[in-house]
KOLMARZA-813684 format. One record per residue (C-alpha): residue number from 1; x, y, z. Coordinates in Angstrom, 2 decimals. Layout:
BEGIN
[NUM,[X,Y,Z]]
...
***
This chain:
BEGIN
[1,[13.65,-17.98,-1.25]]
[2,[13.49,-14.24,-0.70]]
[3,[17.26,-13.98,-0.26]]
[4,[17.81,-15.88,-3.51]]
[5,[15.51,-13.52,-5.38]]
[6,[17.28,-10.47,-3.92]]
[7,[20.64,-11.91,-4.95]]
[8,[19.37,-12.69,-8.45]]
[9,[17.87,-9.22,-8.86]]
[10,[21.24,-7.76,-7.94]]
[11,[23.23,-9.99,-10.30]]
[12,[20.92,-10.95,-13.18]]
[13,[17.95,-8.63,-13.08]]
[14,[16.04,-10.46,-15.80]]
[15,[16.24,-13.88,-14.11]]
[16,[15.59,-12.27,-10.73]]
[17,[12.46,-10.63,-12.10]]
[18,[11.24,-13.99,-13.47]]
[19,[11.76,-15.56,-10.04]]
[20,[10.04,-12.60,-8.35]]
[21,[7.03,-12.95,-10.66]]
[22,[6.85,-16.71,-10.07]]
[23,[7.04,-16.35,-6.29]]
[24,[5.08,-13.13,-5.68]]
[25,[2.91,-12.82,-8.81]]
[26,[-0.33,-13.77,-7.03]]
[27,[0.36,-11.32,-4.21]]
[28,[0.99,-8.46,-6.65]]
[29,[-2.20,-9.26,-8.61]]
[30,[-4.19,-9.51,-5.37]]
[31,[-3.00,-6.10,-4.21]]
[32,[-3.56,-4.40,-7.57]]
[33,[-7.06,-5.91,-7.89]]
[34,[-7.92,-4.34,-4.55]]
[35,[-7.37,-0.88,-6.06]]
[36,[-8.32,-1.38,-9.72]]
[37,[-11.41,-3.20,-10.98]]
[38,[-10.98,-3.57,-14.73]]
[39,[-9.05,-6.74,-15.70]]
[40,[-7.28,-4.78,-18.43]]
[41,[-6.22,-2.10,-15.97]]
[42,[-5.05,-4.76,-13.51]]
[43,[-2.88,-6.47,-16.14]]
[44,[-1.38,-3.19,-17.33]]
[45,[-0.72,-2.05,-13.77]]
[46,[0.90,-5.37,-12.80]]
[47,[3.28,-4.90,-15.72]]
[48,[3.98,-1.39,-14.45]]
[49,[4.76,-2.82,-11.00]]
[50,[7.44,-5.05,-12.47]]
[51,[8.82,-2.15,-14.50]]
[52,[9.06,-0.18,-11.26]]
[53,[10.87,-3.07,-9.59]]
[54,[13.26,-3.27,-12.55]]
[55,[13.95,0.47,-12.52]]
[56,[14.06,1.05,-8.76]]
[57,[15.50,-2.14,-7.33]]
[58,[18.67,-0.26,-6.40]]
[59,[16.54,1.69,-3.88]]
[60,[15.58,-1.50,-2.01]]
[61,[17.43,-1.76,1.29]]
[62,[17.25,-5.19,2.99]]
[63,[18.16,-3.54,6.30]]
[64,[14.87,-1.60,6.23]]
[65,[12.60,-4.58,5.59]]
[66,[11.81,-7.68,3.63]]
[67,[11.54,-7.79,-0.15]]
[68,[7.88,-8.77,0.14]]
[69,[7.16,-5.65,2.20]]
[70,[8.93,-3.42,-0.31]]
[71,[7.14,-5.14,-3.18]]
[72,[3.70,-4.66,-1.59]]
[73,[4.43,-0.95,-1.15]]
[74,[5.56,-0.67,-4.78]]
[75,[2.44,-2.55,-5.96]]
[76,[0.06,-0.48,-3.86]]
[77,[1.61,2.85,-4.83]]
[78,[1.78,1.92,-8.51]]
[79,[-1.89,0.89,-8.46]]
[80,[-2.95,4.10,-6.70]]
[81,[-0.93,6.21,-9.15]]
[82,[-2.41,4.28,-12.06]]
[83,[-5.95,4.81,-10.74]]
[84,[-5.31,8.51,-10.20]]
[85,[-3.87,8.94,-13.70]]
[86,[-6.74,7.07,-15.32]]
[87,[-9.48,8.74,-13.29]]
[88,[-8.64,12.39,-13.66]]
[89,[-8.07,14.76,-16.51]]
[90,[-5.21,17.16,-16.34]]
[91,[-6.31,20.74,-15.96]]
[92,[-3.79,23.45,-16.72]]
[93,[-3.00,25.51,-13.65]]
[94,[-3.09,29.25,-13.68]]
[95,[0.29,30.80,-12.98]]
[96,[-0.89,32.73,-9.91]]
[97,[-2.09,29.68,-7.96]]
[98,[-0.20,28.76,-4.80]]
[99,[2.19,25.83,-4.90]]
[100,[0.29,22.75,-3.62]]
[101,[3.47,21.21,-2.20]]
[102,[3.58,21.27,1.59]]
[103,[5.95,23.62,3.34]]
[104,[8.85,22.00,5.22]]
[105,[6.96,22.49,8.49]]
[106,[3.82,20.84,7.10]]
[107,[5.90,17.96,5.73]]
[108,[7.54,17.43,9.13]]
[109,[4.17,17.49,10.90]]
[110,[2.80,14.92,8.43]]
[111,[5.80,12.67,9.04]]
[112,[5.35,12.93,12.79]]
[113,[1.61,12.18,12.57]]
[114,[2.28,9.23,10.28]]
[115,[4.87,7.83,12.70]]
[116,[2.48,8.21,15.64]]
[117,[-0.19,6.36,13.67]]
[118,[2.24,3.56,12.73]]
[119,[3.23,3.25,16.39]]
[120,[-0.41,3.11,17.47]]
[121,[-1.31,0.52,14.82]]
[122,[1.67,-1.62,15.87]]
[123,[0.12,-1.95,19.36]]
[124,[-2.98,-3.66,17.92]]
[125,[-3.17,-7.44,17.99]]
[126,[-2.29,-9.20,14.73]]
[127,[-5.87,-9.80,13.56]]
[128,[-6.91,-6.17,14.13]]
[129,[-3.72,-4.89,12.53]]
[130,[-4.33,-7.02,9.44]]
[131,[-7.92,-5.81,9.24]]
[132,[-6.76,-2.20,9.51]]
[133,[-4.13,-2.57,6.78]]
[134,[-6.49,-4.43,4.46]]
[135,[-9.10,-1.67,4.67]]
[136,[-7.04,1.50,4.94]]
[137,[-3.69,0.65,3.36]]
[138,[-4.60,-1.86,0.65]]
[139,[-8.04,-0.23,0.17]]
[140,[-9.87,-3.53,-0.03]]
[141,[-13.68,-3.38,-0.08]]
[142,[-15.46,-4.46,3.09]]
[143,[-17.21,-7.27,1.20]]
[144,[-13.87,-8.73,0.10]]
[145,[-12.42,-8.53,3.61]]
[146,[-15.53,-10.17,5.07]]
[147,[-15.50,-13.00,2.53]]
[148,[-11.79,-13.72,2.96]]
[149,[-11.86,-13.51,6.76]]
[150,[-15.04,-15.55,7.23]]
[151,[-16.93,-12.64,8.78]]
[152,[-20.09,-10.77,7.88]]
[153,[-19.74,-7.31,6.37]]
[154,[-21.51,-5.89,9.41]]
[155,[-18.99,-7.58,11.72]]
[156,[-16.09,-6.15,9.70]]
[157,[-17.61,-2.66,9.77]]
[158,[-18.24,-2.88,13.53]]
[159,[-14.72,-4.06,14.22]]
[160,[-13.24,-1.31,12.03]]
[161,[-15.37,1.24,13.87]]
[162,[-14.05,0.03,17.23]]
[163,[-10.48,0.06,15.86]]
[164,[-10.87,3.66,14.70]]
[165,[-12.22,4.66,18.11]]
[166,[-9.36,2.89,19.87]]
[167,[-6.77,4.54,17.63]]
[168,[-8.41,7.93,18.09]]
[169,[-8.19,7.55,21.89]]
[170,[-4.58,6.30,21.65]]
[171,[-3.63,9.29,19.48]]
[172,[-5.31,11.77,21.81]]
[173,[-8.47,12.38,19.78]]
[174,[-11.85,13.31,21.15]]
[175,[-13.46,9.84,21.18]]
[176,[-15.18,8.86,24.45]]
***
């Protein structure tokens, strides 16, 4: 089904988008609801996700991953951007403030740290990896994770704590 949707998006973007919404609509809503709470904000953001897909589909590269993976990243990033826009006022910057953009060296260090973390997370078993992504990538509340995984909140918190300790040791941190 995914290949058909990709083909449709490339040929007839409107029909492809309808198929994408029919097939992945619940996933997109689920991800956006994990970041935004207001039903109105969720609906508006979901629409923004599909606008992003429409505008940026040319950037999707099947060689780098599945459509569903790309779509979840678009949904998550759109929801986070939406939350940040809605939650903060813009304050004019004074002209003598330093540029907040990272230097090339800082950007390279961030990329390297991110890759090391991705490598470390990929060594976790599937259940732990899913738990990690749900909490720290999709920003789902502990209560939601517990309810959907059939665990208590305390069990989820304990497992996440042990995961953080394991990752800290793997990455050369100071955990015992």
